Wavefront OBJ file of the C-alpha trace (Angstrom):
o trace
v -1.210 -8.341 16.762
v -4.927 -9.053 16.600
v -7.733 -6.542 16.111
v -11.283 -7.838 16.359
v -13.400 -4.716 16.888
v -13.900 -1.467 15.018
v -13.338 0.361 18.307
v -9.741 -0.904 18.386
v -9.230 0.058 14.752
v -10.653 3.530 15.340
v -8.287 3.967 18.282
v -5.399 3.107 15.974
v -6.664 5.603 13.369
v -6.870 8.411 15.941
v -3.187 7.928 16.723
v -2.153 8.231 13.053
v -2.965 11.952 12.636
v -4.540 13.726 9.633
v -3.166 11.235 7.095
v -3.276 7.453 7.272
v -2.953 4.590 4.817
v -4.228 1.062 5.341
v -4.084 -1.935 3.019
v -6.769 -4.625 2.946
v -6.164 -7.944 1.176
v -9.028 -10.245 0.242
v -7.947 -13.834 0.959
v -4.356 -13.523 -0.339
v -2.739 -16.732 -1.537
v 1.051 -16.588 -1.310
v 3.517 -15.501 1.398
v 5.731 -14.094 -1.368
v 3.045 -11.595 -2.366
v 2.215 -10.699 1.221
v 5.926 -10.277 1.963
v 6.290 -8.004 -1.055
v 3.304 -5.983 0.116
v 4.813 -5.627 3.576
v 8.072 -4.378 2.068
v 6.129 -1.864 -0.051
v 4.190 -0.811 3.045
v 7.443 -0.001 4.789
v 8.758 1.972 1.820
v 5.590 4.031 1.340
v 4.594 4.600 4.965
v 1.546 2.340 5.310
v 0.157 2.252 8.843
v -1.335 -1.258 8.905
v -2.177 -4.217 6.657
v -5.255 -6.415 7.089
v -6.181 -9.641 5.334
v -9.058 -12.116 5.263
v -9.092 -15.860 4.663
v -6.780 -18.663 5.724
v -4.781 -19.389 2.560
v -1.921 -17.069 3.423
v -1.644 -18.461 6.957
v -1.612 -22.062 5.728
v 0.971 -21.308 3.051
v 3.156 -19.356 5.484
v 3.508 -22.464 7.667
v 5.151 -24.394 4.837
v 8.598 -24.088 3.272
v 9.355 -20.502 2.297
v 10.627 -19.926 -1.250
v 12.369 -16.676 -0.333
v 11.864 -13.697 1.940
v 10.268 -10.850 0.002
v 10.110 -8.598 3.076
v 13.867 -8.062 3.209
v 13.478 -4.836 5.204
v 11.514 -6.623 7.967
v 8.612 -4.185 7.676
v 6.346 -6.725 9.378
v 8.241 -6.039 12.608
v 7.085 -2.400 12.502
v 3.774 -2.505 10.634
v 0.848 -4.573 11.980
v -0.241 -7.452 9.719
v -3.618 -8.597 11.015
v -6.008 -11.338 9.976
v -9.674 -10.293 10.242
v -13.009 -11.906 9.497
v -14.203 -8.875 7.532
v -12.282 -5.993 5.967
v -15.370 -3.809 6.314
v -15.259 -4.309 10.079
v -11.595 -3.220 10.061
v -12.411 0.070 8.303
v -11.900 3.087 10.626
v -14.957 5.344 10.734
v -13.177 8.437 9.364
v -11.356 6.642 6.535
v -12.392 6.354 2.871
v -12.747 2.857 1.416
v -11.000 2.566 -1.971
v -11.211 -0.676 -3.946
v -8.433 -1.356 -6.447
v -9.380 -3.884 -9.121
v -10.374 -4.329 -12.748
v -14.042 -3.499 -12.197
v -16.393 -2.153 -14.861
v -17.050 1.542 -14.248
v -13.906 2.049 -12.149
v -11.804 5.235 -12.321
v -8.350 5.049 -13.976
v -5.677 5.462 -11.314
v -3.937 8.396 -13.102
v -7.172 10.410 -12.758
v -7.807 9.506 -9.112
v -7.402 11.980 -6.250
v -6.313 10.117 -3.126
v -8.108 10.893 0.150
v -5.960 11.866 3.139
v -7.101 8.781 5.031
v -7.572 5.748 2.812
v -8.199 2.036 3.240
v -7.150 0.424 -0.058
v -8.633 -3.010 -0.734
v -7.102 -5.445 -3.233
v -8.564 -8.699 -4.541
v -6.782 -12.064 -4.370
v -4.278 -13.352 -6.910
v -6.873 -15.665 -8.470
v -10.099 -13.737 -7.941
v -11.657 -10.338 -7.375
v -13.089 -8.167 -4.626
v -16.577 -9.195 -3.534
v -19.539 -7.135 -4.690
v -20.517 -6.396 -1.079
v -17.228 -4.521 -0.587
v -17.460 -2.787 -3.984
v -20.942 -1.548 -3.068
v -19.631 0.020 0.154
v -16.624 1.695 -1.486
v -16.199 5.460 -1.639
v -14.186 4.942 -4.832
v -13.193 2.086 -7.136
v -10.031 2.519 -9.195
v -8.023 0.407 -11.606
v -4.511 0.514 -13.025
v -4.847 0.886 -16.840
v -2.387 -1.830 -17.820
v -2.709 -4.337 -20.666
v -3.555 -7.454 -18.678
v -3.557 -7.721 -14.893
v -0.524 -7.291 -12.670
v 0.768 -9.399 -9.829
v -0.874 -8.535 -6.468
v 2.252 -7.116 -4.849
v 3.032 -5.128 -8.005
v -0.469 -3.621 -7.947
v -0.004 -2.480 -4.348
v 3.370 -0.939 -5.225
v 1.906 0.979 -8.185
v -1.021 2.287 -6.132
v 1.220 3.463 -3.307
v 3.687 5.050 -5.719
v 0.841 6.950 -7.396
v -0.224 8.294 -4.009
v 3.358 9.301 -3.200
v 3.961 10.953 -6.595
v 0.796 13.046 -6.401
v 1.542 14.095 -2.824
v 5.069 15.083 -3.895
v 3.696 17.266 -6.681
v 1.494 19.010 -4.123
v 4.552 19.613 -1.926
v 6.454 21.133 -4.842
v 3.544 23.347 -5.903
v 3.206 24.532 -2.306
v 6.967 25.173 -2.276
v 7.412 22.865 0.700
v 11.086 22.162 1.327
v 12.098 18.695 0.142
v 15.656 17.347 0.380
v 15.766 14.532 -2.171
v 19.462 13.747 -1.665
v 18.964 13.285 2.085
v 16.147 10.821 1.417
v 18.284 8.938 -1.124
v 21.174 8.636 1.339
v 18.788 7.304 3.967
v 17.041 4.809 1.686
v 19.712 3.429 -0.647
v 21.648 0.187 -0.227
v 24.918 0.426 1.690
v 26.850 -0.599 -1.434
v 25.285 2.148 -3.565
v 27.610 5.133 -3.925
v 26.596 6.277 -7.410
v 25.601 9.848 -8.223
v 24.372 11.871 -11.214
v 27.301 13.429 -13.056
v 27.121 17.225 -13.200
v 28.689 19.770 -15.528
v 30.845 22.661 -14.396
v 27.714 24.815 -14.377
v 26.161 22.442 -11.846
v 23.450 21.012 -14.102
v 22.929 17.288 -14.647
v 23.972 15.813 -17.962
l 1 2 3 4 5 6 7 8 9 10 11 12 13 14 15 16 17 18 19 20 21 22 23 24 25 26 27 28 29 30 31 32 33 34 35 36 37 38 39 40 41 42 43 44 45 46 47 48 49 50 51 52 53 54 55 56 57 58 59 60 61 62 63 64 65 66 67 68 69 70 71 72 73 74 75 76 77 78 79 80 81 82 83 84 85 86 87 88 89 90 91 92 93 94 95 96 97 98 99 100 101 102 103 104 105 106 107 108 109 110 111 112 113 114 115 116 117 118 119 120 121 122 123 124 125 126 127 128 129 130 131 132 133 134 135 136 137 138 139 140 141 142 143 144 145 146 147 148 149 150 151 152 153 154 155 156 157 158 159 160 161 162 163 164 165 166 167 168 169 170 171 172 173 174 175 176 177 178 179 180 181 182 183 184 185 186 187 188 189 190 191 192 193 194 195 196 197 198 199 200 201 202
């Protein structure tokens, strides 16, 4: 899939509804990281992934170490190379940069917008100042040292999911956790939490 105009991206955004999540990668380096990001995108309901640069494409043509996207999310979620991530930003979507940038907001304190385009820097660099200056928010994960690119995307998406889940619980929205576990777990996984006679977990 190839998207070269903001009109096409806006048309995609209109079809996503009131909530949408996009990932933007600045010149990613390794297919392993991109594959891991695609798997995370499938797990957390990302609508599309965009990337700039040619390093990933060149590396993907060579021998593959292993397939990180074991759930084949790339078959369902568009992975699109673009000249500019800013041009890929839908008009009604907030731009959120995720990097170790001075003055950034700690991720635990961040309130995620309903429609977000999360931009991540490369494995061996950072997000360009021109993108930082256009951002609606800049956040960082308060770890000691920097994480792997795919790990950073996973943490960001989990934080969004966890905060949305808390909102569901506070609004008393029905949520069947066991049904989701049955749907998501490996076929060989038949474990369960042991319960007492009173029905409470040990």
